[in-house]
C-alpha positions as CSV (number, residue, x, y, z in Angstrom):
1,T,13.1,-1.2,20.3
2,G,11.5,-3.1,23.3
3,D,8.1,-1.7,22.3
4,N,7.4,-1.9,18.6
5,N,3.8,-0.7,19.0
6,R,5.2,2.6,20.4
7,F,8.3,3.2,18.3
8,L,7.5,1.6,14.9
9,R,4.9,2.6,12.2
10,L,4.1,1.7,8.7
11,W,5.2,4.8,6.7
12,W,1.7,5.7,5.5
13,E,0.3,6.0,9.1
14,V,2.0,9.2,10.0
15,D,2.3,12.7,8.6
16,L,4.7,12.6,5.6
17,H,6.1,16.0,6.6
18,N,7.5,14.4,9.7
19,I,9.4,11.6,7.9
20,C,13.0,12.0,6.6
21,F,13.5,9.6,3.7
22,T,16.8,11.0,2.5
23,A,19.3,11.1,5.4
24,D,22.8,9.9,4.3
25,N,24.2,9.8,7.8
26,D,23.3,10.3,11.4
27,T,24.2,14.0,11.4
28,E,21.8,14.7,8.5
29,A,19.1,12.7,10.4
30,V,19.4,14.9,13.5
31,D,19.6,18.1,11.5
32,S,16.4,17.3,9.6
33,G,14.4,17.8,12.8
34,K,12.2,14.9,11.7
35,K,10.8,12.3,14.0
36,W,10.4,9.2,11.8
37,F,13.0,7.5,9.6
38,P,12.9,4.4,7.4
39,Y,13.5,1.1,9.3
40,N,14.7,-2.1,7.7
41,K,12.8,-5.1,9.3
42,G,13.6,-7.8,6.7
43,G,10.4,-9.0,5.2
44,A,9.3,-11.4,2.4
45,A,11.6,-13.0,0.0
46,R,12.6,-10.4,-2.5
47,K,15.9,-9.7,-4.3
48,W,17.7,-6.5,-5.1
49,Y,15.2,-3.9,-3.8
50,G,12.0,-3.5,-1.8
51,N,10.4,-4.4,1.5
52,N,10.4,-0.7,2.4
53,D,7.4,-0.4,4.8
54,Y,8.4,0.5,8.3
55,I,9.6,3.7,10.0
56,I,11.1,4.2,13.5
57,N,10.9,7.1,15.9
58,W,14.6,8.1,15.9
59,Q,14.2,11.8,16.7
60,D,17.3,13.2,18.2
61,R,19.2,10.0,17.8
62,G,16.5,7.9,19.4
63,Q,16.4,9.9,22.6
64,E,12.8,8.7,23.5
65,L,13.5,5.1,22.6
66,I,16.8,4.8,24.4
67,G,15.4,6.8,27.4
68,K,12.5,4.3,27.6
69,A,14.9,1.4,27.6
70,A,17.0,3.0,30.3
71,A,13.9,3.5,32.4
72,D,12.9,-0.1,32.0
73,G,16.4,-1.3,32.9
74,R,17.1,-2.6,29.4
75,N,20.1,-2.3,27.1
76,V,19.5,-1.2,23.5
77,S,21.7,-3.0,20.9
78,N,22.6,0.3,19.2
79,Y,25.1,0.0,16.4
80,P,27.7,2.7,15.6
81,D,26.5,6.0,14.2
82,E,28.8,5.8,11.2
83,L,26.9,2.8,10.0
84,K,23.5,4.4,10.2
85,F,21.7,5.5,7.0
86,I,24.6,4.4,4.7
87,P,24.2,1.9,1.8
88,I,23.6,-1.6,2.9
89,G,23.1,-5.1,1.5
90,T,20.4,-6.7,3.6
91,W,18.6,-10.0,4.0
92,S,15.8,-11.3,6.3
93,L,16.9,-13.2,9.4
94,I,14.2,-15.8,9.0
95,T,13.2,-17.2,5.5
96,S,10.8,-19.9,4.3
97,G,13.1,-20.8,1.4
98,R,16.0,-19.3,-0.5
99,P,17.9,-16.3,1.0
100,T,17.4,-13.0,-0.9
101,F,19.5,-9.9,-0.6
102,R,18.5,-6.3,-1.2
103,Y,20.1,-2.9,-1.6
104,K,18.9,-0.1,0.8
105,I,20.0,3.3,1.8
106,H,18.8,6.1,4.2
107,Q,17.6,3.5,6.7
108,L,18.2,2.1,10.1
109,S,18.3,-1.7,10.6
110,D,16.5,-4.1,12.9
111,I,17.9,-7.5,13.9
112,A,15.4,-9.1,11.5
113,G,16.9,-7.0,8.7
114,M,20.5,-8.0,9.1
115,S,23.0,-6.1,6.8
116,F,26.5,-5.6,5.6
117,Y,27.5,-2.0,5.3
118,K,29.3,0.1,2.6
119,T,31.5,2.2,4.8
120,K,33.5,5.1,3.4
121,D,36.6,3.0,2.9
122,V,34.7,0.3,0.8
123,D,34.8,0.7,-3.0
124,E,31.3,0.9,-4.4
125,D,32.0,-1.6,-7.1
126,L,33.2,-4.0,-4.5
127,F,30.1,-3.5,-2.4
128,M,27.9,-4.2,-5.4
129,Y,30.0,-7.2,-6.3
130,I,29.4,-8.7,-2.9
131,L,25.7,-8.0,-3.1
132,G,25.7,-9.7,-6.6
133,F,27.5,-12.8,-5.3
134,C,25.0,-13.2,-2.5
135,N,22.1,-13.4,-4.9
136,T,23.8,-16.0,-7.2
137,K,23.3,-19.8,-7.2
138,I,26.9,-20.1,-5.8
139,G,26.2,-17.8,-2.9
140,E,22.9,-19.4,-2.1
141,Y,24.4,-22.9,-2.2
142,I,27.3,-22.1,0.1
143,L,25.1,-20.2,2.5
144,E,22.7,-23.1,2.8
145,I,25.7,-25.3,3.7
146,I,26.8,-22.8,6.4
147,S,23.3,-22.4,7.8
148,P,21.0,-25.4,6.9
149,T,18.4,-24.1,9.4
150,M,17.4,-21.2,7.0
151,N,18.0,-18.7,9.8
152,F,20.8,-16.6,8.3
153,Q,22.7,-14.8,11.0
154,A,25.2,-12.0,10.3
155,G,28.0,-14.4,11.1
156,D,26.8,-16.9,8.5
157,V,27.0,-14.3,5.8
158,A,30.3,-13.0,7.1
159,R,31.8,-16.5,6.6
160,L,30.9,-16.6,2.8
161,P,34.2,-17.3,1.0
162,I,33.9,-14.6,-1.6
163,I,36.6,-14.6,-4.4
164,V,37.1,-11.1,-5.7
165,D,38.1,-11.3,-9.4
166,K,39.2,-7.7,-10.0
167,S,39.0,-8.1,-13.8
168,K,35.3,-8.8,-13.4
169,L,34.6,-6.3,-10.6
170,H,33.2,-3.5,-12.7
171,T,31.2,-5.8,-15.0
172,V,29.5,-7.5,-12.0
173,A,28.8,-4.2,-10.2
174,D,27.2,-2.7,-13.4
175,I,24.9,-5.7,-13.8
176,V,24.0,-5.5,-10.1
177,R,23.0,-1.8,-10.4
178,Q,20.8,-2.7,-13.3
179,C,19.1,-5.5,-11.2
180,V,18.5,-3.0,-8.4
181,T,17.0,-0.5,-10.9
182,L,14.6,-3.1,-12.3
183,A,13.5,-4.3,-8.9
184,K,13.0,-0.6,-7.8
185,E,10.8,0.0,-10.9
186,D,8.7,-2.9,-9.9
187,W,8.4,-1.9,-6.2
188,D,7.6,1.8,-7.0
189,A,4.7,0.8,-9.3
190,W,2.6,0.1,-6.2
191,E,1.1,2.9,-4.1
192,T,2.5,1.5,-0.9
193,S,5.9,2.6,-2.1
194,W,7.0,6.0,-0.8
195,D,8.4,6.7,-4.3
196,F,5.1,5.8,-6.0
197,G,4.1,8.3,-8.7
198,R,1.0,7.2,-10.6
199,H,-0.8,4.0,-11.4
200,P,0.9,2.3,-14.4
201,F,-2.4,2.1,-16.4
202,I,-2.2,5.9,-16.8
203,R,0.1,6.4,-19.7
204,T,-0.6,9.1,-22.4
205,S,-3.6,10.7,-23.9
206,S,-3.1,8.5,-27.0
207,I,-4.5,5.5,-25.1
208,A,-8.3,5.7,-24.9
209,R,-9.0,2.0,-24.1
210,M,-8.2,0.6,-20.7
211,A,-7.7,-2.8,-22.2
212,E,-4.8,-1.3,-24.1
213,S,-3.3,0.2,-20.9
214,W,-3.5,-3.2,-19.3
215,S,-1.9,-4.9,-22.3
216,V,1.0,-2.4,-22.2
217,W,1.5,-2.9,-18.5
218,Q,1.3,-6.7,-18.8
219,C,4.0,-6.6,-21.5
220,E,6.1,-4.2,-19.4
221,C,6.0,-6.6,-16.4
222,A,6.9,-9.6,-18.5
223,A,9.8,-7.7,-20.2
224,R,11.1,-6.6,-16.8
225,I,11.0,-10.1,-15.4
226,Q,12.8,-11.4,-18.5
227,S,15.4,-8.7,-18.3
228,L,16.1,-9.4,-14.7
229,K,16.2,-13.1,-15.3
230,E,18.8,-12.6,-18.0
231,K,20.9,-10.4,-15.7
232,E,20.8,-12.9,-12.9
233,E,21.8,-15.6,-15.2
234,A,24.7,-13.5,-16.4
235,L,25.8,-13.1,-12.8
236,N,25.5,-16.9,-12.3
237,R,27.7,-17.5,-15.3
238,L,30.3,-15.1,-14.1
239,F,30.6,-16.5,-10.6
240,I,30.3,-20.1,-11.8
241,K,33.4,-19.4,-13.9
242,I,35.2,-17.5,-11.2
243,Y,34.7,-20.5,-8.8
244,G,35.6,-23.1,-11.5
245,L,32.3,-24.9,-11.0
246,E,31.2,-25.2,-14.6
247,D,30.6,-28.9,-14.1
248,E,28.5,-28.5,-11.0
249,F,26.1,-25.6,-11.7
250,T,24.2,-24.1,-14.6
251,A,23.4,-20.5,-14.9
252,E,19.7,-20.9,-16.0
253,L,16.8,-19.8,-13.8
254,S,13.1,-20.4,-14.0
255,D,10.6,-17.5,-14.0
256,V,9.6,-18.3,-10.5
257,D,13.1,-17.6,-9.3
258,V,12.7,-13.9,-10.3
259,T,11.1,-12.1,-7.4
260,L,9.2,-9.5,-9.4
261,R,5.5,-9.2,-9.9
262,E,3.7,-10.4,-13.0
263,G,0.8,-8.5,-14.4
264,N,-2.5,-9.7,-12.8
265,L,-5.6,-8.3,-14.3
266,T,-8.0,-8.4,-11.3
267,R,-5.3,-7.2,-8.8
268,D,-4.1,-4.4,-11.1
269,V,-7.6,-3.2,-11.8
270,K,-8.4,-3.1,-8.1
271,L,-5.2,-1.1,-7.6
272,F,-6.3,1.3,-10.3
273,I,-9.6,1.8,-8.3
274,S,-7.5,2.4,-5.2
275,Y,-5.5,5.0,-7.0
276,A,-8.7,6.7,-8.2
277,V,-9.9,6.9,-4.6
278,G,-6.5,8.4,-3.7
279,C,-7.1,11.1,-6.3
280,M,-10.6,11.8,-5.0
281,F,-9.2,12.4,-1.6
282,G,-6.3,14.5,-2.9
283,R,-3.7,12.0,-1.8
284,F,-2.5,11.7,-5.4
285,S,-2.6,14.5,-7.9
286,L,-2.9,14.4,-11.7
287,E,-2.0,18.0,-11.9
288,G,1.0,18.7,-14.0
289,E,0.9,15.5,-16.0
290,T,1.8,15.8,-19.7
291,F,-1.4,14.4,-21.0
292,A,-4.4,16.8,-21.3
293,L,-7.2,14.4,-20.4
294,T,-6.1,14.1,-16.8
295,K,-4.7,17.6,-16.3
296,R,-7.2,18.4,-13.6
297,S,-7.1,18.6,-9.9
298,Y,-9.4,16.8,-7.5
299,K,-10.9,18.3,-4.4
300,A,-9.3,17.0,-1.3
301,E,-12.5,15.5,0.2
302,K,-13.0,14.9,3.9
303,Y,-15.3,11.9,3.2
304,I,-17.2,10.3,0.3
305,L,-20.5,8.5,0.5
306,M,-20.6,4.8,-0.5
307,L,-24.2,4.0,-1.5
308,D,-25.8,0.7,-2.4
309,E,-27.8,2.4,-5.2
310,A,-27.2,5.5,-7.3
311,Y,-29.3,7.8,-5.2
312,F,-26.9,10.8,-5.5
313,S,-24.5,11.8,-8.2
314,D,-21.5,12.4,-5.9
315,D,-21.1,9.1,-4.2
316,I,-17.9,7.0,-4.7
317,A,-19.1,4.9,-7.6
318,D,-20.3,7.9,-9.6
319,R,-17.1,9.7,-8.8
320,F,-15.1,6.7,-10.1
321,V,-17.0,6.7,-13.4
322,S,-16.1,10.4,-13.8
323,F,-12.5,9.6,-13.0
324,V,-12.4,6.9,-15.7
325,K,-13.9,9.4,-18.2
326,A,-11.3,12.0,-17.2
327,I,-8.5,9.6,-17.7
328,Y,-9.5,7.9,-21.0
329,G,-12.1,10.3,-22.4
330,P,-15.8,9.9,-23.2
331,D,-15.6,7.9,-26.4
332,Y,-14.9,4.5,-24.9
333,L,-16.3,5.1,-21.4
334,E,-18.8,2.2,-21.5
335,E,-16.2,-0.1,-23.0
336,N,-13.7,0.8,-20.3
337,L,-16.3,0.4,-17.5
338,G,-17.2,-3.0,-18.9
339,F,-13.5,-3.9,-18.9
340,I,-13.2,-2.9,-15.2
341,A,-16.4,-4.7,-14.2
342,S,-15.3,-7.9,-16.0
343,A,-12.0,-7.9,-14.1
344,L,-13.8,-7.4,-10.8
345,N,-16.1,-10.4,-11.3
346,M,-18.9,-8.9,-9.2
347,R,-22.6,-9.6,-9.5
348,G,-24.8,-7.0,-11.2
349,T,-27.0,-6.3,-14.2
350,N,-24.5,-3.8,-15.8
351,S,-21.0,-2.6,-15.4
352,R,-21.9,0.4,-13.2
353,E,-23.8,-1.9,-10.8
354,K,-20.9,-4.3,-10.6
355,I,-18.5,-1.5,-9.9
356,R,-20.9,-0.1,-7.2
357,N,-21.1,-3.6,-5.6
358,Y,-17.3,-3.8,-5.5
359,F,-17.1,-0.6,-3.6
360,L,-19.9,-1.7,-1.3
361,K,-18.7,-5.2,-0.6
362,D,-15.0,-5.7,-1.4
363,F,-13.1,-2.4,-1.7
364,Y,-12.5,-2.0,2.1
365,K,-11.5,-5.7,2.5
366,D,-8.9,-5.2,-0.3
367,H,-7.8,-2.0,1.2
368,L,-7.0,-3.7,4.5
369,K,-4.9,-6.3,2.6
370,I,-3.0,-3.7,0.6
371,Y,-2.2,-1.6,3.7
372,Q,-1.5,-4.5,6.1
373,K,-4.5,-3.8,8.3
374,R,-3.3,-0.2,8.8
375,P,-5.9,1.4,6.5
376,I,-5.6,5.0,5.5
377,Y,-9.2,5.1,4.5
378,W,-11.7,4.4,7.3
379,L,-15.2,3.1,6.6
380,F,-18.2,4.6,8.4
381,D,-20.5,1.7,8.4
382,S,-24.0,1.5,9.9
383,G,-24.4,-2.2,9.7
384,R,-25.6,-5.2,7.7
385,E,-28.4,-3.4,5.9
386,N,-25.9,-1.0,4.2
387,G,-28.1,1.9,5.4
388,F,-25.1,4.2,5.5
389,K,-21.5,3.9,4.4
390,A,-18.9,6.6,3.9
391,L,-15.2,6.5,3.4
392,A,-12.9,9.0,5.2
393,Y,-9.2,9.7,4.6
394,I,-7.3,9.8,8.0
395,H,-4.8,12.4,6.9
396,H,-7.8,14.9,6.5
397,W,-9.4,14.0,9.8
398,D,-10.3,16.9,12.1
399,E,-12.5,17.3,15.2
400,D,-15.6,18.2,13.1
401,L,-15.5,15.3,10.7
402,I,-17.9,13.0,12.5
403,G,-20.3,15.9,12.8
404,R,-20.1,16.6,9.1
405,V,-20.5,13.0,8.2
406,R,-23.6,12.9,10.4
407,V,-25.3,16.2,9.3
408,E,-24.2,16.4,5.6
409,G,-24.1,12.8,4.8
410,L,-26.3,10.6,7.0
411,H,-29.1,13.1,7.5
412,R,-29.2,13.8,3.8
413,L,-29.5,10.1,3.1
414,Q,-32.1,9.6,5.8
415,R,-34.3,12.3,4.3
416,F,-34.0,10.6,0.9
417,Y,-35.0,7.3,2.3
418,E,-38.1,8.8,4.0
419,N,-39.1,10.7,0.8
420,E,-38.6,7.5,-1.3
421,I,-40.8,5.4,0.9
422,N,-43.5,8.0,0.7
423,R,-43.1,8.2,-3.1
424,L,-43.2,4.4,-3.5
425,G,-46.2,4.2,-1.2
426,Q,-48.1,6.7,-3.3
427,T,-47.3,4.7,-6.4
428,V,-48.7,1.5,-4.9
429,A,-51.8,3.4,-3.7
430,A,-52.4,4.8,-7.2
431,G,-52.7,1.2,-8.5
432,V,-50.2,-1.1,-10.1
433,D,-50.2,-4.7,-11.3
434,S,-49.5,-7.5,-8.8
435,R,-45.9,-8.0,-10.0
436,E,-45.0,-4.4,-9.7
437,K,-46.7,-4.1,-6.4
438,A,-44.6,-7.0,-5.0
439,L,-41.4,-5.3,-6.3
440,L,-42.3,-2.0,-4.7
441,A,-43.3,-3.7,-1.4
442,K,-39.8,-5.4,-1.3
443,K,-38.2,-2.0,-2.0
444,I,-40.2,-0.3,0.7
445,A,-39.3,-3.0,3.2
446,K,-35.6,-2.7,2.4
447,L,-35.7,1.1,2.8
448,T,-37.6,0.7,6.1
449,R,-34.9,-1.6,7.5
450,Q,-32.2,0.9,6.3
451,I,-34.0,3.8,8.0
452,K,-34.1,1.9,11.3
453,E,-30.4,1.1,11.0
454,V,-29.6,4.7,10.1
455,R,-31.5,6.1,13.0
456,D,-29.7,3.8,15.5
457,Y,-26.4,4.8,13.9
458,D,-27.3,8.5,14.1
459,A,-27.5,8.3,17.8
460,K,-23.9,6.9,18.0
461,L,-22.6,9.6,15.6
462,G,-24.4,12.3,17.6
463,H,-22.8,11.3,20.8
464,L,-19.3,11.1,19.3
465,A,-19.7,14.3,17.2
466,S,-20.3,16.2,20.4
467,R,-17.0,15.1,21.7
468,R,-15.2,16.6,18.6
469,L,-12.6,13.8,18.7
470,T,-9.2,14.4,17.1
471,I,-6.4,12.1,16.2
472,D,-2.6,12.2,16.5
473,L,-1.1,10.5,13.5
474,D,2.1,9.7,15.4
475,D,0.0,7.3,17.6
476,G,-0.7,5.1,14.6
477,I,-3.7,3.7,12.9
478,K,-4.9,1.2,15.6
479,V,-4.8,3.6,18.5
480,N,-6.5,6.4,16.5
481,H,-9.1,4.1,15.1
482,K,-10.1,3.0,18.6
483,R,-9.9,6.6,20.0
484,V,-12.5,8.2,17.6
485,Q,-15.1,5.5,18.4
486,T,-14.8,5.7,22.2
487,A,-17.6,7.3,24.1
488,A,-17.1,9.5,27.2
489,N,-17.8,6.4,29.4
490,G,-15.1,4.4,27.7
491,I,-17.4,2.2,25.7
492,S,-16.7,1.7,22.0
493,L,-19.6,2.7,19.8
494,D,-18.2,0.9,16.7
495,I,-19.1,3.5,14.1
496,L,-16.3,2.3,11.8
497,A,-15.7,-1.0,10.1
498,K,-13.2,-3.2,12.0
499,I,-9.6,-3.4,11.1
């Protein structure tokens, strides 16, 4: 593109209504009228399916991108229109180990996501056969001889000596399709997939214990890995026989050779929490599910308070407790909260406090990792004293949001702090024992520090609220994140946690 910051985005950064995920050819892409299209940039080692993160501004066949290149005196390596958006077998240009090949469709390709293309004159079974061969031990071995540097160019893959055994063509193609399906199921179980539906812990109303949901999910992951391993070994056996290399290779693989994700309790519980936050903001909907306990809609909030103690009943920690109750019912609520708290391994005297501390200390850091430092939830953060924190969803941002956060959220909390200091002071004056007096003095000192922090923060919010700053999702997370914190004199007031 010549300018990735301008022409590329991670798909969750922009308005979904302006992305076309389903174009089968260049004409359909143009006719869609959309601006953004899936873009294949290679990525981490992963077989069969996945690494679908990026989108490119290809509106009107890339008119803006190509026009910018012409203005800069550059040439764009633009490949033929008949190869755009059709099925491809793709691999990453640079790897840190074994080459891995994936199936993709409806995408454009970057040089880092090199590909071979299923044109109209190529039989689908043959295309799948080639993809299958590339992911076998034979294909890997030959490719490493051709290119020992681990930088696999298009010419390297084109030189693979592929023996097409027509008697095995359909059998191989069928196994490859099954491999692609298994890898897609794995990829789509994460909310950073554009085909994500709901978190895999959410099953049916017959499951009331979260530990059981986890157990079912863990077994499902293990079964999927085992199934894919067996299919890859079947492909190895077929091609070892086709090439007559029975004395040189074995078909067997180890579990680490299968590029699917195992169940991981802490990670998957954190992703469940992330999913719950998405429901709170209306990003995900439980409406229309077949199980009654979760057949409810959540208000699409503009922002949600994130408090260090349970001062109000509508902050993010309390909302999460309500979410768990809605999913699994009231009977095992405390057991389910204990299960979550144990998985998070946070400090606290009880499960609710541990969950609250996770939101306060680690949720945003984990969110940055999941969303590759392009967070869709932005954290209003007053500073080290945790005087005020609130989470906002960028796709609901408008020019009045900062003002609402200030008046409805911060001022409300500030009044509570002031009233609480007065109440605690009156309690001390009424007479308490020395131990209780020390505890109350510590609490008052903490609230006093938080009030000071909040008042300083209020001045920043007030200045920015008067500007009624808007965002343009097409500009991307980094640009907008900086924009909404910039004062009229160009100085950043840093009202949001860093990305």
